N, C-alpha and C positions, 0 to 999 in steps of 0.2 A: 374098266376101272375109272371111277370118277377122279379127275385130277385133284379135286379138293382133298382127297385122302392123302396125297403127297404133302399138301400144306399142313394137314393135321400132324403128320409124323414129324415134319420140320419143326412145328411149334412144340410138340410134346417132348421131343428129344434134343432140341437145340441143334438141329442139323441144318447146314446151309440149304435154303430152299431151292437153290439153283443146282444142287448136286442130285440131279434126277436119278442117276444110277444107284446111289446109296439108298435113296428113298424107295425106289422100286425094289431093290434087293430086300429091304426090310418088309415091305408090304407083301411081296410074293412069297416070302418064307413064313410069315405069321401063321397061316393056316396049318402049318406043319410043326409048330412049336407045341411041346407037350404041356398040358394043363392038368392040375390036380385040384381037388376041393380043399379048402382050409378046414381047420379042426371043427368048426361049427357048421360047415356046409353052406355058409352064406355067400362067400365070394371065391371065385376060382383063383388059384395062384399058380405060379410056374412050377412045373414038376421038378425042375432042378433046384428048387428052393431059393433061387436068387430073388433080389428085390424087383419090384415092378415100378411103374411110373409114379404111383401114389405113395409107396412106402420108402422109396429111395431118399437119402438125405439131400440129394441135389440132382439136377438134370444130368450132369456129367456121369454120375454113378448109374442113373437109370439108362442113359444112352449106352454106356459100355456093357451093361448087363443085357440089354435088348439086342445089340449087335452081336454079342457072343452067342445068344440063343439062336439068332438067324444063321450064324456060321455053323452052329452045331446041329442045325436042323437035319432030320432024317432024309430030307430031299434037298438036292442041290440044283438051283436054277441059276444059270449064267445069264446075267442081265446085261453085262458089258457088250455093247455093240450088237445086241440082239435086234435083228431087223423087225421082228414082230412087235417090238415095243416102240418103234419109231412114231406111230400116231400119238402115243402118250407123251413122248418127248416133245413132239411138235406142238401139241396143244397146251402143255403145262406152262402157264404164265403166273408165277407166284405173285401174290399181292401182299406187299410188306405190311400194310395197315391191317388187313384181315388176319395175317399170321400173328401180328402183335396182339390183336384182340383175342385170338385163340390162346396165345401164350398166357395172357392175363387170366383167362378162365381156367386154364390148367393149373397155374400157380395158386389161384384161390381155392380150387378143389383140393389140391395137395395140402394146403394149409388146413382147410376144414377137416380133411381126413385125419391128419396128424394131431390137431389140437382141438377140434370140435367147434371152434368159434373164431371169428376174426379178432385181431388184437384191439381194434377200435371200431366202434359202430359208426356208420355214416351219419353225419349230422342231419337231423330233420330240418328242412328249409324253414318251417314255421318256428322252430326253436331258435334258429340262428337269428331270426328277425327280432325275437323277444329279448335276446341277450344284449 
């Protein structure tokens, strides 16, 4: 498992990036979370009908729903003190700057998904000089 996956889950769900056990628990249970297609068959959704990262009102709601799905998974994987996960724990070095950039990308994607456009367009550097 690439350790950058731990950084992505930390950024996506606002989890402490040093809480490796929680991040591993989520990542290892995700393949066993039930998916269903939405009404138009365009985007998969969670079979339990709960919100996902892009449809939740905020990160806290998205995190709570995702952790609940992990705990309700049909497979239980005990990650706490699991010796087989020691190499991941030993090599995981979260980079706060990279996680912050990931978080910004996620927030922008969530905004675009919900509202279709950004609230203000970035200023064109050429226009700024003319003003």
